[in-house]
Backbone atoms as SQL, in Angstrom:
CREATE TABLE atoms (id INTEGER PRIMARY KEY, chain TEXT, resi INTEGER, resn TEXT, atom TEXT, x REAL, y REAL, z REAL);
INSERT INTO atoms VALUES
  (1, 'A', 1, 'MET', 'N', 14.092, 9.075, -10.752),
  (2, 'A', 1, 'MET', 'CA', 13.064, 8.137, -11.180),
  (3, 'A', 1, 'MET', 'C', 11.681, 8.397, -11.091),
  (4, 'A', 2, 'GLY', 'N', 11.309, 9.462, -10.115),
  (5, 'A', 2, 'GLY', 'CA', 9.776, 9.961, -9.791),
  (6, 'A', 2, 'GLY', 'C', 9.740, 9.774, -8.274),
  (7, 'A', 3, 'ASP', 'N', 8.621, 10.522, -8.062),
  (8, 'A', 3, 'ASP', 'CA', 8.119, 10.685, -6.667),
  (9, 'A', 3, 'ASP', 'C', 7.481, 9.483, -6.064),
  (10, 'A', 4, 'ILE', 'N', 7.738, 9.126, -4.754),
  (11, 'A', 4, 'ILE', 'CA', 6.985, 8.070, -4.205),
  (12, 'A', 4, 'ILE', 'C', 6.050, 8.752, -3.307),
  (13, 'A', 5, 'LEU', 'N', 4.773, 8.322, -3.287),
  (14, 'A', 5, 'LEU', 'CA', 3.546, 8.824, -2.726),
  (15, 'A', 5, 'LEU', 'C', 3.152, 7.926, -1.687),
  (16, 'A', 6, 'ILE', 'N', 3.139, 8.345, -0.494),
  (17, 'A', 6, 'ILE', 'CA', 2.609, 7.452, 0.600),
  (18, 'A', 6, 'ILE', 'C', 1.465, 8.207, 1.142),
  (19, 'A', 7, 'LEU', 'N', 0.196, 7.456, 0.987),
  (20, 'A', 7, 'LEU', 'CA', -0.976, 7.943, 1.397),
  (21, 'A', 7, 'LEU', 'C', -1.711, 7.311, 2.525),
  (22, 'A', 8, 'ASP', 'N', -2.086, 7.985, 3.597),
  (23, 'A', 8, 'ASP', 'CA', -2.663, 7.635, 4.764),
  (24, 'A', 8, 'ASP', 'C', -4.130, 7.516, 4.580),
  (25, 'A', 9, 'LEU', 'N', -4.658, 6.173, 4.641),
  (26, 'A', 9, 'LEU', 'CA', -6.217, 5.940, 4.438),
  (27, 'A', 9, 'LEU', 'C', -6.897, 6.082, 5.863),
  (28, 'A', 10, 'ALA', 'N', -6.260, 6.132, 6.806),
  (29, 'A', 10, 'ALA', 'CA', -6.738, 6.044, 8.145),
  (30, 'A', 10, 'ALA', 'C', -7.680, 4.615, 8.074),
  (31, 'A', 11, 'ASP', 'N', -8.973, 4.918, 8.692),
  (32, 'A', 11, 'ASP', 'CA', -9.655, 3.648, 8.765),
  (33, 'A', 11, 'ASP', 'C', -10.591, 3.303, 7.365),
  (34, 'A', 12, 'LYS', 'N', -10.354, 3.908, 6.445),
  (35, 'A', 12, 'LYS', 'CA', -10.919, 3.661, 5.143),
  (36, 'A', 12, 'LYS', 'C', -10.341, 2.397, 4.586),
  (37, 'A', 13, 'LYS', 'N', -11.251, 1.340, 3.930),
  (38, 'A', 13, 'LYS', 'CA', -10.578, 0.361, 3.414),
  (39, 'A', 13, 'LYS', 'C', -10.940, 0.292, 1.885),
  (40, 'A', 14, 'LEU', 'N', -9.988, -0.318, 1.032),
  (41, 'A', 14, 'LEU', 'CA', -10.247, -0.569, -0.279),
  (42, 'A', 14, 'LEU', 'C', -11.267, -1.763, -0.346),
  (43, 'A', 15, 'ASP', 'N', -12.518, -1.766, -0.613),
  (44, 'A', 15, 'ASP', 'CA', -13.275, -2.816, -0.382),
  (45, 'A', 15, 'ASP', 'C', -12.889, -4.091, -1.314),
  (46, 'A', 16, 'LYS', 'N', -12.501, -3.556, -2.485),
  (47, 'A', 16, 'LYS', 'CA', -12.076, -4.593, -3.618),
  (48, 'A', 16, 'LYS', 'C', -10.990, -5.325, -3.186),
  (49, 'A', 17, 'TYR', 'N', -10.229, -4.918, -2.301),
  (50, 'A', 17, 'TYR', 'CA', -9.041, -5.582, -1.840),
  (51, 'A', 17, 'TYR', 'C', -9.272, -6.222, -0.174),
  (52, 'A', 18, 'THR', 'N', -10.214, -6.099, 0.180),
  (53, 'A', 18, 'THR', 'CA', -10.659, -6.696, 1.545),
  (54, 'A', 18, 'THR', 'C', -11.097, -8.083, 1.599),
  (55, 'A', 19, 'ASN', 'N', -10.580, -9.097, 2.260),
  (56, 'A', 19, 'ASN', 'CA', -10.809, -10.456, 2.030),
  (57, 'A', 19, 'ASN', 'C', -10.801, -11.180, 3.255),
  (58, 'A', 20, 'ASP', 'N', -11.727, -11.937, 3.473),
  (59, 'A', 20, 'ASP', 'CA', -11.988, -12.720, 4.795),
  (60, 'A', 20, 'ASP', 'C', -10.740, -13.748, 4.970),
  (61, 'A', 21, 'LYS', 'N', -10.203, -14.193, 3.794),
  (62, 'A', 21, 'LYS', 'CA', -9.099, -15.210, 3.754),
  (63, 'A', 21, 'LYS', 'C', -7.737, -14.462, 4.001),
  (64, 'A', 22, 'LEU', 'N', -7.586, -13.146, 3.964),
  (65, 'A', 22, 'LEU', 'CA', -6.407, -12.695, 4.298),
  (66, 'A', 22, 'LEU', 'C', -6.747, -11.638, 5.507),
  (67, 'A', 23, 'PRO', 'N', -6.538, -12.069, 6.564),
  (68, 'A', 23, 'PRO', 'CA', -6.939, -11.378, 7.867),
  (69, 'A', 23, 'PRO', 'C', -6.346, -9.852, 8.160),
  (70, 'A', 24, 'TRP', 'N', -5.051, -9.674, 7.516),
  (71, 'A', 24, 'TRP', 'CA', -4.476, -8.370, 7.603),
  (72, 'A', 24, 'TRP', 'C', -5.293, -7.242, 6.884),
  (73, 'A', 25, 'THR', 'N', -6.246, -7.770, 5.666),
  (74, 'A', 25, 'THR', 'CA', -6.939, -6.828, 5.173),
  (75, 'A', 25, 'THR', 'C', -8.083, -6.206, 5.853),
  (76, 'A', 26, 'LYS', 'N', -8.502, -6.878, 7.157),
  (77, 'A', 26, 'LYS', 'CA', -9.400, -6.368, 8.019),
  (78, 'A', 26, 'LYS', 'C', -8.737, -5.647, 9.094),
  (79, 'A', 27, 'MET', 'N', -7.634, -5.322, 9.045),
  (80, 'A', 27, 'MET', 'CA', -6.989, -4.443, 10.232),
  (81, 'A', 27, 'MET', 'C', -7.587, -2.911, 10.043),
  (82, 'A', 28, 'LYS', 'N', -7.567, -2.415, 11.117),
  (83, 'A', 28, 'LYS', 'CA', -8.189, -1.080, 11.178),
  (84, 'A', 28, 'LYS', 'C', -7.585, 0.092, 10.530),
  (85, 'A', 29, 'TRP', 'N', -6.204, 0.113, 10.403),
  (86, 'A', 29, 'TRP', 'CA', -5.719, 1.417, 9.711),
  (87, 'A', 29, 'TRP', 'C', -4.962, 1.026, 8.389),
  (88, 'A', 30, 'GLY', 'N', -4.904, 1.826, 7.597),
  (89, 'A', 30, 'GLY', 'CA', -4.174, 1.358, 6.075),
  (90, 'A', 30, 'GLY', 'C', -3.676, 2.501, 5.260),
  (91, 'A', 31, 'GLY', 'N', -2.997, 2.337, 4.367),
  (92, 'A', 31, 'GLY', 'CA', -2.539, 3.213, 3.454),
  (93, 'A', 31, 'GLY', 'C', -1.974, 2.578, 2.088),
  (94, 'A', 32, 'VAL', 'N', -1.552, 3.448, 1.044),
  (95, 'A', 32, 'VAL', 'CA', -1.216, 3.141, -0.061),
  (96, 'A', 32, 'VAL', 'C', 0.259, 3.780, -0.392),
  (97, 'A', 33, 'VAL', 'N', 1.054, 3.012, -1.052),
  (98, 'A', 33, 'VAL', 'CA', 2.240, 3.570, -1.514),
  (99, 'A', 33, 'VAL', 'C', 2.276, 3.500, -2.957),
  (100, 'A', 34, 'ARG', 'N', 2.345, 4.706, -3.641),
  (101, 'A', 34, 'ARG', 'CA', 2.272, 4.887, -5.117),
  (102, 'A', 34, 'ARG', 'C', 3.457, 5.280, -5.698),
  (103, 'A', 35, 'TYR', 'N', 3.910, 4.387, -6.854),
  (104, 'A', 35, 'TYR', 'CA', 5.237, 4.771, -7.431),
  (105, 'A', 35, 'TYR', 'C', 5.147, 4.243, -8.931),
  (106, 'A', 36, 'ARG', 'N', 5.229, 5.345, -9.826),
  (107, 'A', 36, 'ARG', 'CA', 5.411, 5.052, -11.226),
  (108, 'A', 36, 'ARG', 'C', 4.114, 4.192, -11.757),
  (109, 'A', 37, 'GLY', 'N', 2.992, 4.142, -11.477),
  (110, 'A', 37, 'GLY', 'CA', 1.966, 3.587, -11.916),
  (111, 'A', 37, 'GLY', 'C', 1.523, 2.381, -11.010),
  (112, 'A', 38, 'LEU', 'N', 2.540, 1.957, -10.124),
  (113, 'A', 38, 'LEU', 'CA', 2.214, 0.677, -9.132),
  (114, 'A', 38, 'LEU', 'C', 1.834, 1.169, -7.912),
  (115, 'A', 39, 'ASP', 'N', 0.750, 0.375, -7.306),
  (116, 'A', 39, 'ASP', 'CA', 0.488, 0.896, -5.912),
  (117, 'A', 39, 'ASP', 'C', 0.468, -0.479, -5.243),
  (118, 'A', 40, 'ALA', 'N', 0.930, -0.249, -3.832),
  (119, 'A', 40, 'ALA', 'CA', 1.035, -1.184, -2.745),
  (120, 'A', 40, 'ALA', 'C', 0.073, -0.663, -1.631),
  (121, 'A', 41, 'TYR', 'N', -0.946, -1.611, -1.311),
  (122, 'A', 41, 'TYR', 'CA', -1.882, -1.365, -0.364),
  (123, 'A', 41, 'TYR', 'C', -1.571, -1.925, 0.859),
  (124, 'A', 42, 'PHE', 'N', -1.626, -1.477, 2.038),
  (125, 'A', 42, 'PHE', 'CA', -1.210, -2.105, 3.339),
  (126, 'A', 42, 'PHE', 'C', -2.195, -1.809, 4.471),
  (127, 'A', 43, 'ARG', 'N', -2.389, -2.600, 5.392),
  (128, 'A', 43, 'ARG', 'CA', -3.086, -2.371, 6.625),
  (129, 'A', 43, 'ARG', 'C', -2.498, -2.831, 7.858),
  (130, 'A', 44, 'TYR', 'N', -2.744, -2.211, 9.102),
  (131, 'A', 44, 'TYR', 'CA', -2.070, -2.484, 10.076),
  (132, 'A', 44, 'TYR', 'C', -2.944, -2.054, 11.462),
  (133, 'A', 45, 'GLU', 'N', -2.458, -2.639, 12.604),
  (134, 'A', 45, 'GLU', 'CA', -3.264, -2.312, 13.824),
  (135, 'A', 45, 'GLU', 'C', -2.054, -1.674, 14.791),
  (136, 'A', 46, 'GLY', 'N', -2.447, -0.647, 15.545),
  (137, 'A', 46, 'GLY', 'CA', -1.554, -0.100, 16.332),
  (138, 'A', 46, 'GLY', 'C', -0.765, 0.858, 15.651),
  (139, 'A', 47, 'THR', 'N', 0.512, 0.709, 15.723),
  (140, 'A', 47, 'THR', 'CA', 1.624, 1.312, 15.134),
  (141, 'A', 47, 'THR', 'C', 2.013, 0.803, 13.721),
  (142, 'A', 48, 'GLY', 'N', 2.016, 1.250, 12.687),
  (143, 'A', 48, 'GLY', 'CA', 2.553, 0.677, 11.382),
  (144, 'A', 48, 'GLY', 'C', 3.935, 1.160, 11.063),
  (145, 'A', 49, 'SER', 'N', 4.510, 0.258, 10.323),
  (146, 'A', 49, 'SER', 'CA', 6.102, 0.616, 9.840),
  (147, 'A', 49, 'SER', 'C', 6.110, 0.356, 8.373),
  (148, 'A', 50, 'ILE', 'N', 6.579, 1.149, 7.707),
  (149, 'A', 50, 'ILE', 'CA', 6.823, 0.854, 6.060),
  (150, 'A', 50, 'ILE', 'C', 8.539, 0.951, 5.960),
  (151, 'A', 51, 'SER', 'N', 9.012, 0.185, 5.228),
  (152, 'A', 51, 'SER', 'CA', 10.460, 0.129, 4.796),
  (153, 'A', 51, 'SER', 'C', 10.576, 0.296, 3.326),
  (154, 'A', 52, 'ILE', 'N', 11.183, 1.295, 2.835),
  (155, 'A', 52, 'ILE', 'CA', 11.269, 1.571, 1.321),
  (156, 'A', 52, 'ILE', 'C', 12.669, 1.430, 1.097),
  (157, 'A', 53, 'LYS', 'N', 13.339, 0.606, 0.275),
  (158, 'A', 53, 'LYS', 'CA', 14.629, 0.529, -0.293),
  (159, 'A', 53, 'LYS', 'C', 14.738, 0.867, -1.794),
  (160, 'A', 54, 'ILE', 'N', 15.617, 1.666, -2.044),
  (161, 'A', 54, 'ILE', 'CA', 15.894, 1.826, -3.698),
  (162, 'A', 54, 'ILE', 'C', 17.285, 1.489, -3.918),
  (163, 'A', 55, 'ASP', 'N', 17.364, 0.727, -4.724),
  (164, 'A', 55, 'ASP', 'CA', 18.692, 0.105, -5.246),
  (165, 'A', 55, 'ASP', 'C', 19.430, 0.988, -6.272),
  (166, 'A', 56, 'LEU', 'N', 20.596, 0.477, -6.549),
  (167, 'A', 56, 'LEU', 'CA', 21.400, 1.473, -7.463),
  (168, 'A', 56, 'LEU', 'C', 20.943, 1.622, -8.842),
  (169, 'A', 57, 'VAL', 'N', 20.011, 0.949, -9.191),
  (170, 'A', 57, 'VAL', 'CA', 19.327, 1.022, -10.637),
  (171, 'A', 57, 'VAL', 'C', 17.993, 1.808, -10.402),
  (172, 'A', 58, 'GLY', 'N', 17.531, 2.084, -9.179),
  (173, 'A', 58, 'GLY', 'CA', 16.302, 2.855, -9.052),
  (174, 'A', 58, 'GLY', 'C', 15.116, 1.899, -8.812),
  (175, 'A', 59, 'SER', 'N', 15.283, 0.558, -8.658),
  (176, 'A', 59, 'SER', 'CA', 14.137, -0.427, -8.213),
  (177, 'A', 59, 'SER', 'C', 13.771, -0.204, -6.796),
  (178, 'A', 60, 'VAL', 'N', 12.404, -0.096, -6.497),
  (179, 'A', 60, 'VAL', 'CA', 11.918, 0.056, -5.131),
  (180, 'A', 60, 'VAL', 'C', 11.414, -1.122, -4.700),
  (181, 'A', 61, 'THR', 'N', 11.849, -1.286, -3.170),
  (182, 'A', 61, 'THR', 'CA', 11.288, -2.562, -2.740),
  (183, 'A', 61, 'THR', 'C', 10.450, -2.019, -1.415),
  (184, 'A', 62, 'VAL', 'N', 9.260, -2.440, -1.190),
  (185, 'A', 62, 'VAL', 'CA', 8.443, -1.767, -0.061),
  (186, 'A', 62, 'VAL', 'C', 8.131, -3.125, 0.909),
  (187, 'A', 63, 'SER', 'N', 8.384, -2.970, 2.001),
  (188, 'A', 63, 'SER', 'CA', 7.796, -4.014, 2.983),
  (189, 'A', 63, 'SER', 'C', 7.193, -3.354, 4.197),
  (190, 'A', 64, 'PHE', 'N', 6.335, -4.265, 4.712),
  (191, 'A', 64, 'PHE', 'CA', 5.454, -3.910, 5.860),
  (192, 'A', 64, 'PHE', 'C', 5.625, -4.710, 6.961),
  (193, 'A', 65, 'LYS', 'N', 6.589, -4.545, 8.000),
  (194, 'A', 65, 'LYS', 'CA', 6.991, -5.524, 9.005),
  (195, 'A', 65, 'LYS', 'C', 5.689, -5.742, 9.817),
  (196, 'A', 66, 'GLU', 'N', 5.358, -7.038, 10.172),
  (197, 'A', 66, 'GLU', 'CA', 4.611, -7.562, 11.103),
  (198, 'A', 66, 'GLU', 'C', 3.086, -7.232, 10.622),
  (199, 'A', 67, 'HIS', 'N', 2.907, -6.676, 9.351),
  (200, 'A', 67, 'HIS', 'CA', 1.512, -6.434, 8.937),
  (201, 'A', 67, 'HIS', 'C', 1.494, -7.002, 7.371),
  (202, 'A', 68, 'GLY', 'N', 0.475, -6.597, 6.725),
  (203, 'A', 68, 'GLY', 'CA', 0.234, -7.232, 5.368),
  (204, 'A', 68, 'GLY', 'C', 0.065, -6.178, 4.429),
  (205, 'A', 69, 'GLY', 'N', 0.714, -6.476, 3.158),
  (206, 'A', 69, 'GLY', 'CA', 0.586, -5.614, 2.061),
  (207, 'A', 69, 'GLY', 'C', 0.610, -6.269, 0.684),
  (208, 'A', 70, 'MET', 'N', 0.094, -5.697, -0.301),
  (209, 'A', 70, 'MET', 'CA', -0.153, -6.401, -1.608),
  (210, 'A', 70, 'MET', 'C', -0.028, -5.210, -2.737),
  (211, 'A', 71, 'ILE', 'N', 0.348, -5.701, -3.881),
  (212, 'A', 71, 'ILE', 'CA', 0.274, -5.032, -5.122),
  (213, 'A', 71, 'ILE', 'C', -1.230, -4.916, -5.620),
  (214, 'A', 72, 'VAL', 'N', -1.688, -3.728, -5.826),
  (215, 'A', 72, 'VAL', 'CA', -2.942, -3.491, -6.184),
  (216, 'A', 72, 'VAL', 'C', -3.184, -2.585, -7.502),
  (217, 'A', 73, 'LYS', 'N', -4.121, -2.626, -8.145),
  (218, 'A', 73, 'LYS', 'CA', -4.341, -1.680, -9.310),
  (219, 'A', 73, 'LYS', 'C', -5.415, -0.626, -8.988),
  (220, 'A', 74, 'ILE', 'N', -4.926, 0.520, -8.897),
  (221, 'A', 74, 'ILE', 'CA', -5.667, 1.736, -8.655),
  (222, 'A', 74, 'ILE', 'C', -5.728, 2.829, -9.808),
  (223, 'A', 75, 'PRO', 'N', -6.663, 3.041, -10.534),
  (224, 'A', 75, 'PRO', 'CA', -6.534, 3.990, -11.874),
  (225, 'A', 75, 'PRO', 'C', -5.924, 5.280, -11.298),
  (226, 'A', 76, 'ASP', 'N', -4.822, 5.762, -12.269),
  (227, 'A', 76, 'ASP', 'CA', -4.520, 6.993, -11.970),
  (228, 'A', 76, 'ASP', 'C', -5.434, 8.186, -12.159),
  (229, 'A', 77, 'LEU', 'N', -6.191, 8.105, -13.417),
  (230, 'A', 77, 'LEU', 'CA', -7.167, 8.779, -13.821),
  (231, 'A', 77, 'LEU', 'C', -8.331, 8.126, -14.614),
  (232, 'A', 78, 'SER', 'N', -9.550, 8.683, -14.435),
  (233, 'A', 78, 'SER', 'CA', -10.689, 8.069, -15.112),
  (234, 'A', 78, 'SER', 'C', -11.512, 9.293, -15.585),
  (235, 'A', 79, 'VAL', 'N', -12.292, 9.115, -16.528),
  (236, 'A', 79, 'VAL', 'CA', -13.306, 10.087, -17.243),
  (237, 'A', 79, 'VAL', 'C', -14.615, 9.476, -17.073),
  (238, 'A', 80, 'GLU', 'N', -15.523, 10.284, -16.751),
  (239, 'A', 80, 'GLU', 'CA', -16.971, 9.763, -16.903),
  (240, 'A', 80, 'GLU', 'C', -17.802, 10.661, -17.673);
């Protein structure tokens, strides 16, 4: 079904998705999980944990225990 890419953003934040009403978006560390044109952004403090489940038909479920995550839109390619 394709590759699952996990990117460590370290202390860099995606400003567009940082929101005072969602405290987890202000946590120090973060990353992005990218799969087939979909992106999940997550942040955490201390030690982070990602769980990825792939079911029998290839659907992917990503969870971030004790921390926050959301589906976001990050362009795969842009032309200037």
